[in-house]
TIRO-495775 format. One record per residue (C-alpha): residue number from 1; residue in three letters; y negated, x, z negated. Coordinates in pm, whole numbers, m for minus. Each point is the difference from the previous one (the first is absolute). Example, Ala and Ser with C-alpha at 12.3 -4.5 7.8 and 13.67 -1.06 7.14 Angstrom:
% residues 2
atom seq = 1 | type = ALA | y = 450 | x = 1230 | z = m780
atom seq = 2 | type = SER | y = m344 | x = 137 | z = 66
This chain:
% residues 362
atom seq = 1 | type = MET | y = m15540 | x = 9310 | z = m17531
atom seq = 2 | type = ASN | y = 379 | x = 26 | z = 1
atom seq = 3 | type = GLU | y = m1 | x = 75 | z = 370
atom seq = 4 | type = LYS | y = m236 | x = 293 | z = m55
atom seq = 5 | type = ILE | y = 207 | x = 128 | z = m293
atom seq = 6 | type = ASN | y = 307 | x = m6 | z = 223
atom seq = 7 | type = GLN | y = m197 | x = 190 | z = 263
atom seq = 8 | type = ILE | y = m83 | x = 270 | z = m256
atom seq = 9 | type = ILE | y = 362 | x = 15 | z = m117
atom seq = 10 | type = SER | y = 120 | x = 40 | z = 359
atom seq = 11 | type = ILE | y = m201 | x = 324 | z = 9
atom seq = 12 | type = ILE | y = 59 | x = 150 | z = m346
atom seq = 13 | type = GLY | y = 347 | x = m146 | z = m64
atom seq = 14 | type = ASP | y = 179 | x = 329 | z = 73
atom seq = 15 | type = TYR | y = m187 | x = 186 | z = m274
atom seq = 16 | type = ARG | y = 245 | x = 237 | z = m172
atom seq = 17 | type = SER | y = 291 | x = m188 | z = 154
atom seq = 18 | type = GLU | y = 180 | x = 335 | z = 30
atom seq = 19 | type = ASP | y = m9 | x = 29 | z = m383
atom seq = 20 | type = ILE | y = 160 | x = m338 | z = m73
atom seq = 21 | type = GLY | y = 335 | x = 55 | z = m169
atom seq = 22 | type = ARG | y = m103 | x = 348 | z = m113
atom seq = 23 | type = GLY | y = m172 | x = m93 | z = m323
atom seq = 24 | type = TYR | y = m261 | x = m217 | z = 170
atom seq = 25 | type = ARG | y = 33 | x = m378 | z = 16
atom seq = 26 | type = THR | y = m330 | x = m154 | z = 107
atom seq = 27 | type = VAL | y = 4 | x = m184 | z = 332
atom seq = 28 | type = LEU | y = m344 | x = m74 | z = 142
atom seq = 29 | type = ASN | y = 48 | x = m368 | z = 73
atom seq = 30 | type = THR | y = m217 | x = m309 | z = m46
atom seq = 31 | type = GLU | y = 104 | x = m42 | z = m363
atom seq = 32 | type = HIS | y = m96 | x = 359 | z = m78
atom seq = 33 | type = PHE | y = m338 | x = m33 | z = 175
atom seq = 34 | type = ASN | y = m84 | x = m324 | z = m180
atom seq = 35 | type = ARG | y = 87 | x = 152 | z = m336
atom seq = 36 | type = TRP | y = m251 | x = 277 | z = 73
atom seq = 37 | type = LEU | y = m259 | x = m244 | z = 134
atom seq = 38 | type = GLN | y = 13 | x = m222 | z = m312
atom seq = 39 | type = GLN | y = m162 | x = 279 | z = m201
atom seq = 40 | type = PHE | y = m331 | x = m57 | z = 179
atom seq = 41 | type = GLU | y = m246 | x = m281 | z = m68
atom seq = 42 | type = GLU | y = 110 | x = m322 | z = 165
atom seq = 43 | type = SER | y = m329 | x = m23 | z = 189
atom seq = 44 | type = ASP | y = 67 | x = 344 | z = 156
atom seq = 45 | type = ARG | y = 363 | x = m37 | z = 105
atom seq = 46 | type = GLU | y = m40 | x = m170 | z = 336
atom seq = 47 | type = PHE | y = m285 | x = 234 | z = 87
atom seq = 48 | type = LEU | y = 217 | x = 303 | z = m82
atom seq = 49 | type = VAL | y = 279 | x = m129 | z = 221
atom seq = 50 | type = ASP | y = m242 | x = m64 | z = 286
atom seq = 51 | type = GLU | y = m153 | x = 346 | z = m22
atom seq = 52 | type = MET | y = 333 | x = 176 | z = m45
atom seq = 53 | type = SER | y = 138 | x = m177 | z = 304
atom seq = 54 | type = HIS | y = m287 | x = 166 | z = 186
atom seq = 55 | type = VAL | y = 21 | x = 355 | z = m145
atom seq = 56 | type = ILE | y = 372 | x = 49 | z = m72
atom seq = 57 | type = PRO | y = 96 | x = 22 | z = 371
atom seq = 58 | type = LYS | y = m245 | x = 293 | z = 21
atom seq = 59 | type = SER | y = 104 | x = 150 | z = m335
atom seq = 60 | type = TYR | y = 380 | x = m4 | z = m19
atom seq = 61 | type = LEU | y = 190 | x = 276 | z = 176
atom seq = 62 | type = THR | y = 361 | x = m78 | z = 90
atom seq = 63 | type = LYS | y = 263 | x = 269 | z = 40
atom seq = 64 | type = LYS | y = 44 | x = m84 | z = 368
atom seq = 65 | type = HIS | y = m371 | x = 32 | z = 73
atom seq = 66 | type = THR | y = m31 | x = 324 | z = m196
atom seq = 67 | type = LEU | y = 296 | x = 159 | z = 176
atom seq = 68 | type = GLN | y = m145 | x = m101 | z = 336
atom seq = 69 | type = MET | y = m332 | x = 159 | z = m93
atom seq = 70 | type = ILE | y = 165 | x = 321 | z = m122
atom seq = 71 | type = SER | y = 199 | x = 18 | z = 323
atom seq = 72 | type = THR | y = m313 | x = m48 | z = 211
atom seq = 73 | type = GLU | y = m188 | x = 248 | z = m216
atom seq = 74 | type = PHE | y = 223 | x = 290 | z = 103
atom seq = 75 | type = ASP | y = m91 | x = m54 | z = 364
atom seq = 76 | type = ILE | y = m370 | x = m22 | z = m86
atom seq = 77 | type = ILE | y = m1 | x = 306 | z = m226
atom seq = 78 | type = SER | y = 195 | x = 221 | z = 238
atom seq = 79 | type = LYS | y = m247 | x = m81 | z = 278
atom seq = 80 | type = ASP | y = m293 | x = 59 | z = m239
atom seq = 81 | type = TYR | y = 139 | x = 348 | z = m58
atom seq = 82 | type = GLY | y = 39 | x = 71 | z = 370
atom seq = 83 | type = TYR | y = 377 | x = m38 | z = 37
atom seq = 84 | type = LYS | y = 145 | x = m128 | z = 325
atom seq = 85 | type = ASP | y = 352 | x = 32 | z = m139
atom seq = 86 | type = ILE | y = 37 | x = m187 | z = m330
atom seq = 87 | type = HIS | y = 316 | x = 193 | z = m81
atom seq = 88 | type = LEU | y = m199 | x = 322 | z = m1
atom seq = 89 | type = PHE | y = m236 | x = m170 | z = m244
atom seq = 90 | type = PHE | y = 293 | x = m71 | z = m232
atom seq = 91 | type = ASP | y = 129 | x = 356 | z = 43
atom seq = 92 | type = GLU | y = m333 | x = 138 | z = m121
atom seq = 93 | type = THR | y = m61 | x = m255 | z = m277
atom seq = 94 | type = LYS | y = 113 | x = 37 | z = m362
atom seq = 95 | type = PHE | y = 34 | x = m327 | z = m191
atom seq = 96 | type = LEU | y = m111 | x = 69 | z = m356
atom seq = 97 | type = ASP | y = 213 | x = m118 | z = m291
atom seq = 98 | type = CYS | y = m225 | x = 53 | z = m302
atom seq = 99 | type = GLN | y = 88 | x = m275 | z = m246
atom seq = 100 | type = SER | y = 281 | x = m47 | z = m248
atom seq = 101 | type = PRO | y = 289 | x = m247 | z = 52
atom seq = 102 | type = GLY | y = m100 | x = m363 | z = m55
atom seq = 103 | type = LYS | y = m352 | x = 49 | z = 135
atom seq = 104 | type = SER | y = m127 | x = m184 | z = 305
atom seq = 105 | type = GLN | y = m8 | x = 305 | z = 228
atom seq = 106 | type = LYS | y = 380 | x = 19 | z = m6
atom seq = 107 | type = VAL | y = 19 | x = m360 | z = 121
atom seq = 108 | type = PHE | y = m235 | x = 59 | z = 291
atom seq = 109 | type = LEU | y = 176 | x = 319 | z = 102
atom seq = 110 | type = GLY | y = 312 | x = m215 | z = 16
atom seq = 111 | type = LEU | y = m180 | x = m246 | z = 227
atom seq = 112 | type = ILE | y = m113 | x = 287 | z = 222
atom seq = 113 | type = GLU | y = 360 | x = 116 | z = 16
atom seq = 114 | type = GLU | y = 94 | x = m346 | z = 129
atom seq = 115 | type = VAL | y = m268 | x = 13 | z = 270
atom seq = 116 | type = LEU | y = 88 | x = 355 | z = 104
atom seq = 117 | type = ASN | y = 367 | x = m88 | z = 31
atom seq = 118 | type = GLU | y = m37 | x = m333 | z = 179
atom seq = 119 | type = LYS | y = m283 | x = 88 | z = 239
atom seq = 120 | type = TYR | y = 34 | x = 374 | z = 57
atom seq = 121 | type = GLY | y = 358 | x = 86 | z = m97
atom seq = 122 | type = ARG | y = m124 | x = 247 | z = m261
atom seq = 123 | type = THR | y = 5 | x = 56 | z = m374
atom seq = 124 | type = LEU | y = m245 | x = 149 | z = m245
atom seq = 125 | type = SER | y = 224 | x = 302 | z = m44
atom seq = 126 | type = ASP | y = m29 | x = 101 | z = 367
atom seq = 127 | type = CYS | y = m381 | x = m23 | z = m2
atom seq = 128 | type = GLY | y = m209 | x = 307 | z = m64
atom seq = 129 | type = THR | y = 259 | x = 242 | z = 140
atom seq = 130 | type = LYS | y = m253 | x = 197 | z = 206
atom seq = 131 | type = THR | y = m333 | x = 159 | z = m95
atom seq = 132 | type = ILE | y = m171 | x = m255 | z = m224
atom seq = 133 | type = LYS | y = m334 | x = m120 | z = 133
atom seq = 134 | type = GLN | y = m49 | x = m307 | z = m218
atom seq = 135 | type = TRP | y = 108 | x = m149 | z = m331
atom seq = 136 | type = TYR | y = 65 | x = m372 | z = m15
atom seq = 137 | type = TYR | y = m72 | x = m171 | z = m334
atom seq = 138 | type = THR | y = 97 | x = m365 | z = m45
atom seq = 139 | type = ASP | y = m39 | x = m252 | z = m282
atom seq = 140 | type = ASP | y = m76 | x = m367 | z = m57
atom seq = 141 | type = VAL | y = m356 | x = m5 | z = m140
atom seq = 142 | type = LEU | y = m298 | x = 234 | z = m8
atom seq = 143 | type = ALA | y = m218 | x = m168 | z = m261
atom seq = 144 | type = SER | y = m186 | x = 274 | z = m189
atom seq = 145 | type = GLY | y = 181 | x = 290 | z = 165
atom seq = 146 | type = GLY | y = 107 | x = 185 | z = m315
atom seq = 147 | type = THR | y = 371 | x = 25 | z = 81
atom seq = 148 | type = PHE | y = m59 | x = 97 | z = 362
atom seq = 149 | type = ARG | y = m262 | x = 259 | z = m97
atom seq = 150 | type = GLU | y = 221 | x = 165 | z = m261
atom seq = 151 | type = ASP | y = 309 | x = m8 | z = 224
atom seq = 152 | type = ILE | y = m183 | x = 164 | z = 289
atom seq = 153 | type = LEU | y = m174 | x = 264 | z = m212
atom seq = 154 | type = SER | y = 330 | x = 81 | z = m169
atom seq = 155 | type = LYS | y = 170 | x = 36 | z = 339
atom seq = 156 | type = ILE | y = m280 | x = 227 | z = 125
atom seq = 157 | type = ASN | y = 19 | x = 215 | z = m314
atom seq = 158 | type = ASP | y = 377 | x = 31 | z = 37
atom seq = 159 | type = TYR | y = m42 | x = 95 | z = 364
atom seq = 160 | type = GLY | y = m283 | x = 238 | z = m83
atom seq = 161 | type = LYS | y = m363 | x = m104 | z = 27
atom seq = 162 | type = ASP | y = m112 | x = 287 | z = 224
atom seq = 163 | type = LYS | y = 313 | x = m30 | z = 211
atom seq = 164 | type = PHE | y = m60 | x = m373 | z = 44
atom seq = 165 | type = ILE | y = m364 | x = 51 | z = 100
atom seq = 166 | type = GLU | y = 96 | x = 262 | z = 258
atom seq = 167 | type = SER | y = 297 | x = m199 | z = 133
atom seq = 168 | type = GLY | y = m208 | x = m286 | z = 138
atom seq = 169 | type = ILE | y = 266 | x = m245 | z = m122
atom seq = 170 | type = LYS | y = m129 | x = m357 | z = 21
atom seq = 171 | type = ILE | y = 64 | x = m277 | z = m251
atom seq = 172 | type = ILE | y = 95 | x = m348 | z = 118
atom seq = 173 | type = ALA | y = m56 | x = m248 | z = m284
atom seq = 174 | type = SER | y = 170 | x = m332 | z = 76
atom seq = 175 | type = PHE | y = m26 | x = m299 | z = m234
atom seq = 176 | type = VAL | y = 94 | x = m365 | z = 17
atom seq = 177 | type = ILE | y = m324 | x = m97 | z = m179
atom seq = 178 | type = LEU | y = m297 | x = 235 | z = 26
atom seq = 179 | type = HIS | y = m323 | x = m42 | z = m197
atom seq = 180 | type = THR | y = m290 | x = 146 | z = 196
atom seq = 181 | type = TRP | y = m199 | x = 102 | z = m306
atom seq = 182 | type = ALA | y = 298 | x = 195 | z = m134
atom seq = 183 | type = SER | y = 66 | x = 176 | z = 330
atom seq = 184 | type = LYS | y = m361 | x = 118 | z = 10
atom seq = 185 | type = ASN | y = 1 | x = 119 | z = m362
atom seq = 186 | type = VAL | y = 336 | x = 174 | z = 13
atom seq = 187 | type = ARG | y = m93 | x = 190 | z = 315
atom seq = 188 | type = PHE | y = m315 | x = 128 | z = m174
atom seq = 189 | type = THR | y = 196 | x = 108 | z = m310
atom seq = 190 | type = ILE | y = 270 | x = 183 | z = 197
atom seq = 191 | type = ASP | y = m266 | x = 182 | z = 205
atom seq = 192 | type = GLN | y = m170 | x = 107 | z = m323
atom seq = 193 | type = LYS | y = 324 | x = 129 | z = m151
atom seq = 194 | type = LEU | y = 88 | x = 197 | z = 314
atom seq = 195 | type = GLY | y = m351 | x = 129 | z = 61
atom seq = 196 | type = ILE | y = 13 | x = m105 | z = 366
atom seq = 197 | type = LYS | y = m48 | x = m321 | z = 196
atom seq = 198 | type = LEU | y = 330 | x = m120 | z = 142
atom seq = 199 | type = GLU | y = m179 | x = m243 | z = 234
atom seq = 200 | type = ASN | y = 251 | x = m86 | z = 279
atom seq = 201 | type = ARG | y = 277 | x = 184 | z = m184
atom seq = 202 | type = LEU | y = 29 | x = m304 | z = m228
atom seq = 203 | type = LYS | y = 36 | x = m341 | z = 166
atom seq = 204 | type = PHE | y = 76 | x = m334 | z = m161
atom seq = 205 | type = TYR | y = 209 | x = m274 | z = 159
atom seq = 206 | type = ARG | y = 84 | x = m343 | z = m139
atom seq = 207 | type = VAL | y = 169 | x = m334 | z = 57
atom seq = 208 | type = SER | y = m278 | x = m189 | z = m181
atom seq = 209 | type = GLU | y = m345 | x = 118 | z = m103
atom seq = 210 | type = THR | y = m203 | x = m116 | z = m296
atom seq = 211 | type = GLU | y = m363 | x = 54 | z = 96
atom seq = 212 | type = ASN | y = m138 | x = 45 | z = m351
atom seq = 213 | type = ASN | y = m245 | x = 288 | z = 39
atom seq = 214 | type = PRO | y = m317 | x = m139 | z = m167
atom seq = 215 | type = HIS | y = m230 | x = 267 | z = 144
atom seq = 216 | type = ILE | y = m193 | x = m187 | z = 271
atom seq = 217 | type = ASN | y = m131 | x = 242 | z = 260
atom seq = 218 | type = TRP | y = 7 | x = 73 | z = 371
atom seq = 219 | type = TYR | y = 374 | x = 74 | z = 16
atom seq = 220 | type = ASN | y = 88 | x = m285 | z = m239
atom seq = 221 | type = SER | y = m256 | x = m255 | z = 112
atom seq = 222 | type = ASN | y = 206 | x = m318 | z = m45
atom seq = 223 | type = PRO | y = 321 | x = 44 | z = m201
atom seq = 224 | type = LYS | y = 237 | x = m295 | z = 2
atom seq = 225 | type = PHE | y = 42 | x = 19 | z = m377
atom seq = 226 | type = ASN | y = 342 | x = m155 | z = 57
atom seq = 227 | type = HIS | y = 80 | x = 16 | z = m369
atom seq = 228 | type = VAL | y = m106 | x = m190 | z = m311
atom seq = 229 | type = TYR | y = m353 | x = 125 | z = m70
atom seq = 230 | type = PRO | y = m226 | x = m253 | z = m174
atom seq = 231 | type = ILE | y = m378 | x = m15 | z = 7
atom seq = 232 | type = GLU | y = m189 | x = 46 | z = m326
atom seq = 233 | type = SER | y = 42 | x = m276 | z = m258
atom seq = 234 | type = ALA | y = m42 | x = m55 | z = m373
atom seq = 235 | type = LEU | y = 379 | x = 12 | z = m34
atom seq = 236 | type = GLY | y = 20 | x = 330 | z = 184
atom seq = 237 | type = ILE | y = m267 | x = 158 | z = m219
atom seq = 238 | type = LYS | y = 184 | x = m127 | z = m309
atom seq = 239 | type = ILE | y = 323 | x = 160 | z = 122
atom seq = 240 | type = LEU | y = m166 | x = 337 | z = 61
atom seq = 241 | type = LYS | y = m126 | x = m9 | z = m359
atom seq = 242 | type = PHE | y = 352 | x = m90 | z = m121
atom seq = 243 | type = VAL | y = 145 | x = 295 | z = 192
atom seq = 244 | type = GLU | y = m251 | x = 240 | z = m152
atom seq = 245 | type = GLU | y = 50 | x = m129 | z = m354
atom seq = 246 | type = ASN | y = 377 | x = m59 | z = m8
atom seq = 247 | type = LEU | y = 163 | x = 270 | z = 208
atom seq = 248 | type = ASN | y = 41 | x = 332 | z = m176
atom seq = 249 | type = ASN | y = m131 | x = 198 | z = 291
atom seq = 250 | type = ASN | y = m48 | x = 375 | z = m32
atom seq = 251 | type = TYR | y = m187 | x = 15 | z = 329
atom seq = 252 | type = GLU | y = m366 | x = m48 | z = 77
atom seq = 253 | type = TYR | y = m18 | x = m326 | z = 193
atom seq = 254 | type = ARG | y = m111 | x = 8 | z = 362
atom seq = 255 | type = ASN | y = m41 | x = m217 | z = 310
atom seq = 256 | type = GLU | y = m160 | x = m287 | z = m193
atom seq = 257 | type = GLN | y = m243 | x = m35 | z = 292
atom seq = 258 | type = PHE | y = 300 | x = m106 | z = 211
atom seq = 259 | type = ALA | y = 143 | x = m248 | z = m252
atom seq = 260 | type = PHE | y = m126 | x = m296 | z = 203
atom seq = 261 | type = ARG | y = 5 | x = m72 | z = 371
atom seq = 262 | type = ASN | y = m330 | x = m3 | z = 184
atom seq = 263 | type = PRO | y = m30 | x = m372 | z = 88
atom seq = 264 | type = ASP | y = m132 | x = 93 | z = 347
atom seq = 265 | type = TYR | y = 342 | x = 143 | z = 93
atom seq = 266 | type = PRO | y = 212 | x = m51 | z = 187
atom seq = 267 | type = LYS | y = m255 | x = m119 | z = 251
atom seq = 268 | type = GLU | y = 258 | x = m241 | z = 139
atom seq = 269 | type = GLU | y = 293 | x = m112 | z = m215
atom seq = 270 | type = LYS | y = 326 | x = 47 | z = 192
atom seq = 271 | type = PHE | y = 256 | x = 50 | z = m278
atom seq = 272 | type = PHE | y = m60 | x = m305 | z = m218
atom seq = 273 | type = SER | y = m57 | x = m344 | z = 151
atom seq = 274 | type = SER | y = m374 | x = 8 | z = m73
atom seq = 275 | type = ALA | y = m253 | x = 196 | z = m206
atom seq = 276 | type = GLU | y = m27 | x = m291 | z = m246
atom seq = 277 | type = ASN | y = 376 | x = m31 | z = m42
atom seq = 278 | type = ARG | y = 30 | x = 373 | z = m43
atom seq = 279 | type = SER | y = m244 | x = m5 | z = m293
atom seq = 280 | type = ARG | y = 180 | x = m290 | z = m169
atom seq = 281 | type = TYR | y = 344 | x = 161 | z = 51
atom seq = 282 | type = GLU | y = m121 | x = 332 | z = m142
atom seq = 283 | type = GLN | y = m150 | x = m165 | z = m308
atom seq = 284 | type = ILE | y = 321 | x = m191 | z = m73
atom seq = 285 | type = LEU | y = 210 | x = 316 | z = 16
atom seq = 286 | type = LEU | y = m256 | x = 190 | z = m205
atom seq = 287 | type = GLU | y = m15 | x = m265 | z = m272
atom seq = 288 | type = LYS | y = 379 | x = m32 | z = m32
atom seq = 289 | type = GLY | y = 45 | x = 376 | z = 11
atom seq = 290 | type = PHE | y = m246 | x = 34 | z = m286
atom seq = 291 | type = GLU | y = 191 | x = m264 | z = m197
atom seq = 292 | type = ILE | y = 313 | x = 208 | z = 45
atom seq = 293 | type = MET | y = m177 | x = 314 | z = m123
atom seq = 294 | type = LYS | y = m136 | x = m181 | z = m307
atom seq = 295 | type = SER | y = 351 | x = m121 | z = m85
atom seq = 296 | type = ILE | y = 123 | x = 359 | z = m44
atom seq = 297 | type = ASP | y = m5 | x = 108 | z = m364
atom seq = 298 | type = HIS | y = m59 | x = 364 | z = 85
atom seq = 299 | type = ILE | y = m69 | x = 126 | z = 352
atom seq = 300 | type = ASN | y = 181 | x = 330 | z = 43
atom seq = 301 | type = ALA | y = m93 | x = 57 | z = 364
atom seq = 302 | type = ASN | y = m363 | x = 110 | z = 34
atom seq = 303 | type = SER | y = 28 | x = m72 | z = 372
atom seq = 304 | type = LEU | y = 63 | x = m373 | z = m51
atom seq = 305 | type = ARG | y = m253 | x = m241 | z = 147
atom seq = 306 | type = PRO | y = 15 | x = m375 | z = 84
atom seq = 307 | type = LEU | y = 12 | x = 73 | z = 374
atom seq = 308 | type = GLY | y = 262 | x = 273 | z = m23
atom seq = 309 | type = MET | y = 31 | x = 352 | z = m128
atom seq = 310 | type = THR | y = m251 | x = 262 | z = 102
atom seq = 311 | type = ASN | y = m100 | x = 350 | z = m99
atom seq = 312 | type = PRO | y = m54 | x = m24 | z = m379
atom seq = 313 | type = SER | y = m348 | x = 149 | z = 34
atom seq = 314 | type = ASN | y = m115 | x = m282 | z = 229
atom seq = 315 | type = LYS | y = m227 | x = m254 | z = m168
atom seq = 316 | type = THR | y = 104 | x = m265 | z = 249
atom seq = 317 | type = LEU | y = 201 | x = m323 | z = 9
atom seq = 318 | type = GLY | y = 305 | x = 157 | z = 167
atom seq = 319 | type = THR | y = 123 | x = 115 | z = 338
atom seq = 320 | type = GLY | y = 59 | x = m354 | z = 127
atom seq = 321 | type = THR | y = 270 | x = 81 | z = 255
atom seq = 322 | type = HIS | y = 106 | x = m312 | z = 191
atom seq = 323 | type = PHE | y = 295 | x = 139 | z = 195
atom seq = 324 | type = PHE | y = 362 | x = m47 | z = m106
atom seq = 325 | type = THR | y = 321 | x = 144 | z = 142
atom seq = 326 | type = TRP | y = 345 | x = m154 | z = 11
atom seq = 327 | type = ARG | y = 131 | x = 257 | z = m249
atom seq = 328 | type = ASN | y = m266 | x = 12 | z = m273
atom seq = 329 | type = VAL | y = m351 | x = m85 | z = m114
atom seq = 330 | type = SER | y = m254 | x = 269 | z = m80
atom seq = 331 | type = ASN | y = m151 | x = m6 | z = m346
atom seq = 332 | type = THR | y = m335 | x = 45 | z = 177
atom seq = 333 | type = CYS | y = 30 | x = m369 | z = 91
atom seq = 334 | type = PRO | y = m168 | x = m261 | z = m225
atom seq = 335 | type = LEU | y = 197 | x = m58 | z = m320
atom seq = 336 | type = VAL | y = 66 | x = m367 | z = 79
atom seq = 337 | type = PHE | y = 243 | x = 106 | z = 273
atom seq = 338 | type = TRP | y = 224 | x = 240 | z = m194
atom seq = 339 | type = TRP | y = m61 | x = m5 | z = m376
atom seq = 340 | type = GLY | y = 320 | x = m112 | z = m172
atom seq = 341 | type = SER | y = m79 | x = 0 | z = m374
atom seq = 342 | type = ASN | y = m215 | x = m185 | z = m254
atom seq = 343 | type = ASP | y = 125 | x = m340 | z = 122
atom seq = 344 | type = TRP | y = m113 | x = 66 | z = 358
atom seq = 345 | type = TYR | y = 249 | x = m75 | z = 277
atom seq = 346 | type = PRO | y = m47 | x = 225 | z = 307
atom seq = 347 | type = LEU | y = 12 | x = m107 | z = 362
atom seq = 348 | type = PHE | y = 136 | x = 342 | z = 99
atom seq = 349 | type = PRO | y = 220 | x = 143 | z = m279
atom seq = 350 | type = ALA | y = m59 | x = 374 | z = 18
atom seq = 351 | type = LYS | y = 223 | x = 305 | z = m12
atom seq = 352 | type = ARG | y = m154 | x = 254 | z = m231
atom seq = 353 | type = GLY | y = 81 | x = 327 | z = m172
atom seq = 354 | type = GLY | y = 269 | x = 197 | z = 178
atom seq = 355 | type = SER | y = 84 | x = m290 | z = 227
atom seq = 356 | type = ALA | y = m214 | x = 74 | z = 305
atom seq = 357 | type = ALA | y = m318 | x = m163 | z = m120
atom seq = 358 | type = SER | y = m322 | x = 30 | z = 195
atom seq = 359 | type = ASP | y = m224 | x = 179 | z = m247
atom seq = 360 | type = PHE | y = m379 | x = m7 | z = 0
atom seq = 361 | type = ASP | y = m20 | x = 378 | z = 38
atom seq = 362 | type = SER | y = 209 | x = 15 | z = 318
């Protein structure tokens, strides 16, 4: 087991390493991992290590890999938009800066600045100097889409709704982690607010994609469900009842029909090591996440769920994100990974508040 733990540490060991010495002390080493692991039942520990050694290489995004993907993305996007000269693409592209200091967008604009300078000899300030044909929006996570939706609608209103519609300006939405269900829903909402269908005027790009759209149909016939999404169980039903009875929710609950994964999907398990191991892994995280929730004297966040924050009106078990970046952990991930109170020790200590956290409404 130690060999597999060391393998996991070799992948996640640089987590928040840039923050060490700046008010952050945790080093993700073997001692740290074992301290987190000891909180689970002894009979589950080796299984968790085995399964994590399988999924973490697919789930953890290093800075180097992300920068490489962002760099490649510019070439892909410019060609998608019909540019033969990428510098003309930059000349006609405005990089949006919508969020306040300390938020994640500022960080990723800084990373884009690095790529522009090193690969193309450019800066953000010398982009968008000609007639603007596209806006480029970047951030770390699109989970429910709330932040992106409000940022874009605010930008359009500032620009002038009618003027924007007539301009033909396109919106490039680039995320490190993109949830497919959110991208579908946010597109629909923006179209409704504008009174037109943007269609190809809004395109999403990503480094990693969480295929979590539960609507099974012809265009979504076999989603990977590469997130934590348990099948129905007595525990799950109990948790839904707890959510309804203990969270002071002012919303009418919805999406209960999607609270549990259809056991027929995915048709072939490619994210977890096997369908059986997936189910066991999901139940362990669900059970421990529920224990964490029950240990809270008063739950202030109506969006809190055992498998990560979600829209507060969702009667579900949580978003279940299973992707992590080198700089932070989204609170849409299961609580066992990031919760740091009520005597729970997190694997990925999170930055929250005004410190560039990945919020569920991104």
